[in-house]
GUVEXBA-120221 format. One line per 8 residues: number of its first residue (from 1); their letters; for each residue x, y, z of C-alpha. Coordinates in nm, 4 decimals. Example, Ala and Ser with C-alpha at 12.3 -4.5 7.8 and 13.67 -1.06 7.14 Angstrom:
2
1> as> 1.2300,-0.4500,0.7800  1.3670,-0.1060,0.7140 .
This chain:
409
1> mnqkpglp> 0.0189,-0.0008,0.0520  0.1745,0.3548,-0.0697  0.1393,0.6095,0.1807  0.1953,0.9614,0.2226  0.4981,0.9952,0.4996  0.3695,1.1728,0.8220  0.0758,0.9201,0.8210  0.1883,0.6419,1.1173 .
9> plppppkn> 0.0819,0.3098,1.0566  -0.2401,0.1470,1.1265  -0.1803,-0.0267,1.4672  -0.2877,-0.3821,1.5100  -0.6143,-0.4436,1.6835  -0.5382,-0.5399,2.0589  -0.5153,-0.9244,2.0674  -0.7725,-0.9849,2.4282 .
17> lsnnknnn> -1.0680,-0.8135,2.1399  -1.2798,-1.0187,1.9215  -1.4258,-0.8022,1.7296  -1.2725,-0.3929,1.7943  -1.5417,-0.2411,1.5679  -1.8541,-0.3671,1.8200  -1.6214,-0.4091,2.1490  -1.4622,-0.1033,2.1662 .
25> saaktvst> -1.7540,0.1368,2.2620  -1.6080,0.2065,2.5318  -1.2428,0.3685,2.3747  -1.5187,0.5747,2.1211  -1.4557,0.3659,1.8413  -1.7391,0.4585,1.5878  -1.8885,0.3262,1.2976  -2.0686,0.5464,1.0923 .
33> tkpipdrl> -2.3600,0.6425,0.9944  -2.6052,0.4321,1.1470  -2.7672,0.6140,1.4504  -2.8361,0.3184,1.6503  -2.8043,0.3893,2.0414  -2.5715,0.1005,2.1619  -2.2676,0.1762,1.8348  -2.2603,0.5950,1.9792 .
41> ptsktvaq> -1.9867,0.7769,2.1423  -1.9540,0.7278,2.5240  -1.8210,1.0438,2.6957  -1.5633,0.7590,2.8847  -1.2125,0.7837,2.6796  -1.0565,0.5109,2.7534  -0.6646,0.4216,2.6288  -0.5602,0.1577,2.3689 .
49> pnrpqrss> -0.2380,0.0337,2.3620  -0.0359,0.1012,2.0083  -0.2736,0.3572,1.9609  -0.1738,0.6911,1.9156  -0.2095,0.9697,2.2300  -0.3485,1.3130,2.2458  -0.0107,1.5124,2.3825  -0.1163,1.6631,2.7181 .
57> gqpsleti> -0.4145,1.9896,2.7359  -0.5732,1.8212,2.4333  -0.8705,1.7805,2.4822  -1.0880,1.5402,2.3098  -1.2889,1.5382,1.9817  -1.6654,1.4993,2.1651  -1.5186,1.8302,2.3154  -1.4170,2.0237,2.1140 .
65> iktafksg> -1.8004,1.8632,1.8868  -1.9803,1.9788,2.2194  -1.8453,2.2931,2.2722  -1.8674,2.4077,1.8732  -2.2782,2.2812,1.9315  -2.3282,2.4530,2.2146  -2.2484,2.7903,2.1079  -2.3876,2.7719,1.7675 .
73> fsdihlgv> -2.1441,2.6989,1.5308  -2.1977,2.4749,1.1727  -1.8925,2.3534,1.0773  -1.5733,2.2359,1.2508  -1.1830,2.2469,1.1232  -0.9215,2.0692,1.2233  -0.5168,2.0058,1.0783  -0.2238,1.9488,1.1714 .
81> gevprfrd> -0.0028,2.2469,1.2480  -0.3567,2.4557,1.2563  -0.5417,2.5989,1.5323  -0.9011,2.4261,1.5772  -1.2002,2.7053,1.3748  -1.4743,2.6930,1.3885  -1.7375,2.8619,1.1823  -2.0172,3.1269,1.2790 .
89> rgemelte> -2.3095,3.1739,1.0790  -2.0539,3.1650,0.7446  -1.6887,3.3077,0.9141  -1.4316,3.1838,1.0062  -1.3488,3.2053,1.4274  -1.0024,3.0839,1.5801  -1.0111,2.8841,1.8706  -0.8333,2.9099,2.2192 .
97> ysktdlnt> -0.7007,2.5425,2.1770  -0.3463,2.5283,2.1085  -0.2315,2.3465,1.7334  -0.2435,2.0422,1.6708  -0.0353,1.7963,1.6325  -0.0090,1.4634,1.4446  -0.0956,1.2062,1.7526  -0.3541,1.4003,1.8682 .
105> fmswlyev> -0.5093,1.4020,1.5139  -0.4874,1.0887,1.4915  -0.6264,0.9664,1.8570  -0.9409,1.2068,1.6951  -0.9815,0.9702,1.4050  -1.0387,0.6988,1.6528  -1.2465,0.7871,1.8326  -1.4910,0.8520,1.5560 .
113> ltdkevnq> -1.3961,0.5669,1.2873  -1.3251,0.1939,1.3245  -0.9965,0.0674,1.1706  -1.1241,-0.0215,0.9119  -1.1925,0.3578,0.8131  -0.8873,0.5303,0.9392  -0.7144,0.2471,0.7333  -0.9161,0.3796,0.4176 .
121> fkrdlefd> -0.8181,0.6894,0.4692  -0.4665,0.6275,0.5223  -0.4955,0.3904,0.1119  -0.6580,0.7213,-0.0357  -0.5836,0.9994,0.1487  -0.9978,1.1132,0.1025  -1.2990,0.9712,0.3763  -1.6228,1.1185,0.3427 .
129> gatqydfa> -1.8738,0.9934,0.6429  -2.1079,1.0464,0.9112  -2.1352,0.9832,1.2995  -2.3941,1.0809,1.5521  -2.3999,1.1382,1.9231  -2.6662,1.1901,2.1345  -2.6912,1.5556,2.0522  -2.6218,1.6232,1.7424 .
137> rvrinifd> -2.5609,1.4379,1.4268  -2.1883,1.4973,1.2610  -2.0752,1.4885,0.8472  -1.7032,1.3366,0.8598  -1.4946,1.4525,0.5664  -1.1404,1.3799,0.6602  -0.8397,1.4745,0.3126  -0.4492,1.5196,0.3100 .
145> sllgpalv> -0.2812,1.8696,0.2689  0.0915,2.0215,0.2576  0.1259,2.0695,0.6593  -0.0375,1.7180,0.6873  -0.3931,1.4884,0.7368  -0.6825,1.7561,0.8122  -1.0737,1.7168,0.9426  -1.3958,1.8584,0.8508 .
153> mrliplki> -1.7293,1.8471,1.0680  -2.0340,1.9620,0.9410  -2.2605,2.0074,1.2820  -2.6280,1.8599,1.1958  -2.9214,1.9057,1.4892  -3.0733,1.6404,1.5362  -3.4462,1.8238,1.5674  -3.5625,1.8671,1.1937 .
161> ltmeelgm> -3.6748,2.2439,1.1844  -4.0479,2.2334,1.0518  -4.1294,2.4836,0.7661  -4.2928,2.7171,1.0147  -3.9899,2.7515,1.2339  -3.7807,2.8019,0.9081  -4.0187,3.0331,0.7716  -4.1017,2.9423,0.4603 .
169> spvfkdia> -4.3500,3.0641,0.2413  -4.6343,2.8357,0.1424  -4.5545,2.7620,-0.1333  -4.3027,2.5035,-0.0344  -4.5815,2.3419,0.1084  -4.7869,2.3356,-0.2844  -4.4833,2.1847,-0.3915  -4.3983,1.9211,-0.1648 .
177> dahkglil> -4.8218,1.8300,-0.1415  -4.7489,1.7022,-0.5856  -4.8204,1.3441,-0.6244  -4.4762,1.3370,-0.9001  -4.2643,1.5165,-1.0714  -3.9286,1.6714,-1.0404  -3.8554,1.9051,-0.7371  -3.4772,1.9790,-0.7299 .
185> vtgptgsg> -3.3259,2.2389,-0.4190  -3.0214,2.3949,-0.5551  -2.7097,2.5989,-0.4504  -2.3700,2.6401,-0.3127  -2.2456,2.4205,-0.0420  -2.3313,2.5330,0.3270  -2.6314,2.7065,0.1732  -2.9065,2.4836,0.3696 .
193> ksttmaam> -3.0048,2.2258,0.0607  -3.0183,2.0186,0.3545  -3.2240,2.1418,0.5975  -3.4782,2.3466,0.3000  -3.4891,1.9701,0.1819  -3.5367,1.7497,0.5512  -3.8022,2.0097,0.6347  -4.0021,1.9242,0.3170 .
201> vdyinkeh> -3.9982,1.5468,0.3902  -4.0771,1.5628,0.7185  -4.3798,1.7502,0.6065  -4.4747,1.4998,0.3919  -4.3682,1.2194,0.6356  -4.6622,1.4070,0.8794  -4.9114,1.4956,0.6168  -4.8993,1.2312,0.3705 .
209> akhiitie> -4.8968,0.8103,0.4101  -4.6100,0.7144,0.1277  -4.3742,0.5416,0.0749  -4.0371,0.7376,0.0457  -3.6214,0.6074,-0.0776  -3.3121,0.7741,-0.0031  -2.9869,0.8007,-0.1451  -2.7563,1.0208,0.0606 .
217> dpiefvhq> -2.4344,1.0461,0.0319  -2.3940,1.0692,0.3631  -2.6836,1.0327,0.5679  -2.7270,1.4266,0.7666  -3.1228,1.4431,0.9040  -3.2193,1.1299,1.0153  -3.5812,1.1156,0.9827  -3.8471,0.8486,1.1832 .
225> srrslikq> -4.1237,0.6814,0.9728  -4.4578,0.9319,1.0970  -4.7339,0.8901,0.8208  -4.5185,0.7546,0.5669  -4.3031,0.4549,0.5550  -3.8795,0.6109,0.5173  -3.6181,0.4070,0.4494  -3.2647,0.6096,0.4427 .
233> revgintl> -3.0083,0.5061,0.2113  -2.6185,0.5369,0.2485  -2.3559,0.5216,-0.0315  -2.0930,0.3146,0.0329  -2.3071,0.1198,0.3644  -2.6191,0.0178,0.2166  -2.5283,0.0599,-0.0981  -2.2185,0.0246,-0.3313 .
241> qfdnalka> -2.2800,0.2154,-0.5639  -2.5171,0.5134,-0.6008  -2.6447,0.4472,-0.9417  -2.7148,0.0651,-0.8431  -2.9144,0.2419,-0.6049  -3.1033,0.4766,-0.7862  -3.2683,0.1924,-1.0594  -3.3540,-0.0663,-0.7685 .
249> alredpdi> -3.5508,0.2435,-0.6198  -3.7811,0.2328,-0.9053  -3.8040,-0.1698,-0.8355  -3.8745,-0.1011,-0.4823  -4.2238,0.0428,-0.4499  -4.1813,0.3970,-0.3962  -4.3826,0.6549,-0.4393  -4.0917,0.9428,-0.3441 .
257> iligemrd> -3.7333,0.9591,-0.3917  -3.4746,1.2132,-0.2828  -3.1357,1.2016,-0.4199  -2.8704,1.3367,-0.2434  -2.6959,1.4814,-0.5370  -2.8225,1.5381,-0.8982  -2.4014,1.3453,-1.0692  -2.4354,1.3099,-1.4272 .
265> rgtvntal> -2.6404,1.2422,-1.6988  -2.6849,0.8733,-1.5656  -2.8652,0.9839,-1.2775  -3.0785,1.2519,-1.4340  -3.1553,1.0084,-1.6701  -3.3223,0.8320,-1.4205  -3.4265,1.0815,-1.1821  -3.6257,1.2093,-1.5271 .
273> kaaqtghl> -3.8029,0.8676,-1.5737  -3.9021,0.8285,-1.2409  -4.0657,1.1630,-1.2790  -4.2263,1.0488,-1.5535  -4.3387,0.6770,-1.4241  -4.5749,0.8499,-1.1331  -4.2973,0.9319,-0.9301  -4.2148,1.2179,-0.7296 .
281> vmgtlhtn> -3.8483,1.2473,-0.7156  -3.6607,1.5221,-0.4881  -3.2698,1.6461,-0.5819  -3.0400,1.9562,-0.4917  -2.7575,2.0875,-0.7690  -2.5027,2.3137,-0.7004  -2.6690,2.5631,-0.8686  -2.7552,2.9570,-0.7396 .
289> saiktier> -3.0536,3.0256,-0.9394  -3.3066,2.8397,-1.1162  -3.2890,2.8978,-1.4363  -2.9386,2.8227,-1.4269  -3.0608,2.5162,-1.3070  -3.2017,2.4347,-1.6149  -2.8642,2.5249,-1.8291  -2.7035,2.3433,-1.6131 .
297> iltlysae> -2.8717,1.9886,-1.6770  -2.8834,2.0961,-2.0427  -2.4884,2.0979,-2.0416  -2.4467,1.7028,-1.9496  -2.6296,1.6331,-2.3683  -2.4671,1.7463,-2.6846  -2.6640,1.9962,-2.8958  -2.8959,1.7491,-3.0927 .
305> eqdamrva> -3.0038,1.5982,-2.7889  -3.0988,1.9447,-2.5888  -3.4346,1.9883,-2.7331  -3.5456,1.6470,-2.6463  -3.4103,1.7578,-2.2869  -3.5684,2.0702,-2.3153  -3.9273,1.8953,-2.3380  -3.8482,1.6025,-2.0753 .
313> iseslvai> -3.7373,1.8493,-1.8593  -4.0915,2.0391,-1.8901  -4.3116,1.7952,-1.9239  -4.0990,1.6558,-1.5204  -4.0586,1.9486,-1.3616  -4.2904,2.0654,-1.0127  -4.0650,2.3115,-0.8829  -3.6864,2.4539,-0.8511 .
321> iaqglcrt> -3.6162,2.6292,-0.5944  -3.2588,2.7642,-0.5400  -3.1253,2.9629,-0.2166  -2.8283,3.1180,-0.0355  -2.7832,3.2386,0.2787  -2.6780,3.6083,0.4135  -2.6245,3.7703,0.7437  -2.8713,3.9206,0.9112 .
329> tdgkraay> -2.8510,4.2274,1.1030  -2.8569,4.0339,1.3934  -2.5781,3.8616,1.3723  -2.7714,3.5179,1.2763  -2.8180,3.3540,0.8698  -3.1547,3.4274,0.6785  -3.2756,3.2235,0.3702  -3.3040,3.4072,0.0387 .
337> hdilvnte> -3.4618,3.2162,-0.3073  -3.4718,3.1837,-0.6841  -3.8140,2.9941,-0.6919  -3.9776,2.8638,-0.9963  -4.2747,2.6940,-0.9960  -4.3431,2.4789,-1.4076  -4.6999,2.6974,-1.5028  -4.8073,2.5940,-1.8243 .
345> tvkdyikq> -4.7079,2.9105,-1.9036  -4.3273,2.8664,-1.8138  -4.3594,2.5278,-1.9927  -4.3963,2.6441,-2.3307  -4.0877,2.8212,-2.2395  -3.8929,2.5563,-2.1245  -4.0067,2.4179,-2.4511  -3.8715,2.6849,-2.6547 .
353> gkydeihs> -3.5435,2.7739,-2.4312  -3.6940,3.1458,-2.4035  -3.5217,3.1711,-2.0645  -3.5095,3.5952,-2.0555  -3.9283,3.5218,-2.0794  -3.8997,3.2805,-1.8108  -3.7500,3.5340,-1.5862  -4.0141,3.8190,-1.6038 .
361> lmqngeyd> -4.2613,3.5396,-1.5861  -4.1115,3.4769,-1.1737  -4.0553,3.8045,-1.1149  -4.4364,3.9236,-1.2343  -4.5540,3.5247,-0.9849  -4.5751,3.5834,-0.7054  -4.9592,3.4528,-0.7303  -4.8145,3.1197,-0.8237 .
369> gmittnqs> -4.5081,3.1602,-0.5035  -4.2539,3.2310,-0.7843  -3.9919,3.4627,-0.6845  -3.6561,3.5918,-0.8239  -3.3091,3.6031,-0.5556  -3.3475,3.9991,-0.5797  -3.7153,4.0505,-0.4711  -3.6527,3.7491,-0.1814 .
377> lfalyedg> -3.2953,3.9850,-0.0523  -3.5242,4.3231,-0.1133  -3.7905,4.1891,0.0955  -3.5323,4.1321,0.3744  -3.3766,4.4051,0.3554  -3.7039,4.5992,0.3592  -3.8063,4.4177,0.6514  -3.4658,4.5684,0.8474 .
385> riteetal> -3.3240,4.2067,0.8474  -3.0493,4.3028,0.5943  -2.8243,4.6065,0.4535  -2.8239,4.7879,0.1217  -2.4633,4.6407,0.1321  -2.5666,4.2636,0.2365  -2.8619,4.3338,-0.0602  -2.5771,4.3992,-0.3337 .
393> tqsptpne> -2.2983,4.1287,-0.2087  -2.5729,3.8161,-0.2064  -2.7676,3.9521,-0.5450  -2.6896,3.7975,-0.9248  -2.7320,4.1482,-1.1005  -2.6140,4.4443,-0.8109  -2.7407,4.6649,-1.1198  -3.0869,4.5522,-1.0971 .
401> mammlrgr> -3.1153,4.5264,-0.7135  -2.9325,4.8703,-0.6512  -3.2459,4.9962,-0.8681  -3.4712,4.8274,-0.6381  -3.3178,4.9749,-0.3540  -3.3819,5.3613,-0.5592  -3.7007,5.2758,-0.5751  -3.7052,5.2488,-0.9711 .
409> f> -3.7209,4.8679,-1.0379 .
């Protein structure tokens, strides 16, 4: 196995344990993603022979996670040779911890990963996963860097916020009430897509008797079946291949299929097929506007295929919700949206590729729940929740935003 210098070799498991993964809970070796109580981390850390130990004065990883969670931080950044940092509503904040050394970092990994998973990181120099404490779920990404290995953790509350708690407009319920078709929630990393999607699934779970299958990498929010039956599958844990799981889902009697990310044309093709055959499909993309989402999907196809794809999208689409987050005047964050609802007129314009006309419909589509990013930002500004500078910075078309702020648009 090729191993980059600087990473210590994987120590052998203690000889007196026949199954380190299942019998090592006292040392907090946690298998990722499975939210089963007997696999949750404990607050007691016991030193293991032949494993890297934290340097004197360094906290446990659980202590760091608890501190960040209680203080309302969203992300934790740890790395060899670096001072730990937390993300506070979009801004990186230094902590008072000392710089992290290699032994301390590796001891942290063993708190949340199995021997097999640590070995996988050493082999691939990348690792994606998740784990769960009794107070929060944690999405994990480990990678190597010039200074040494680094770790980023996203903190996910166990409680799923409702649409009302998030201040989502009534159109979100209208969209979630659809019986079939394609719903896309888009935005850059850290824009709250997963939170919005979780709130919509939670609403469906409470209000409708459906069979919901999710395919995620990794699972973030954990849902409990209520009126609906929910089966969540994580790539690498509950299925070996994303594409296989998506294709198999069509044979598993679903009403709703949630796709963690629309990765490529194969995923798009299967999602459209499912949407056209009576299923409701929900997925995400990394685009920052509704119209750019359509254009992004079309770039996956050749020029000769795009006319047919525009027809397929127009016939399958329910809505596109593009989302961003911005800092508010009270130091918190608020979501703003670019929402396209596929009305009959919108459907015709999609087929013809008339995107300027679609944008005009969105500007005047308040009755159907449509809104543009600028309109959403302007509403936050009028409510006193964001400053003029924030509205201009977040706007995709600052000149238009400036005209709105000056009452000329």
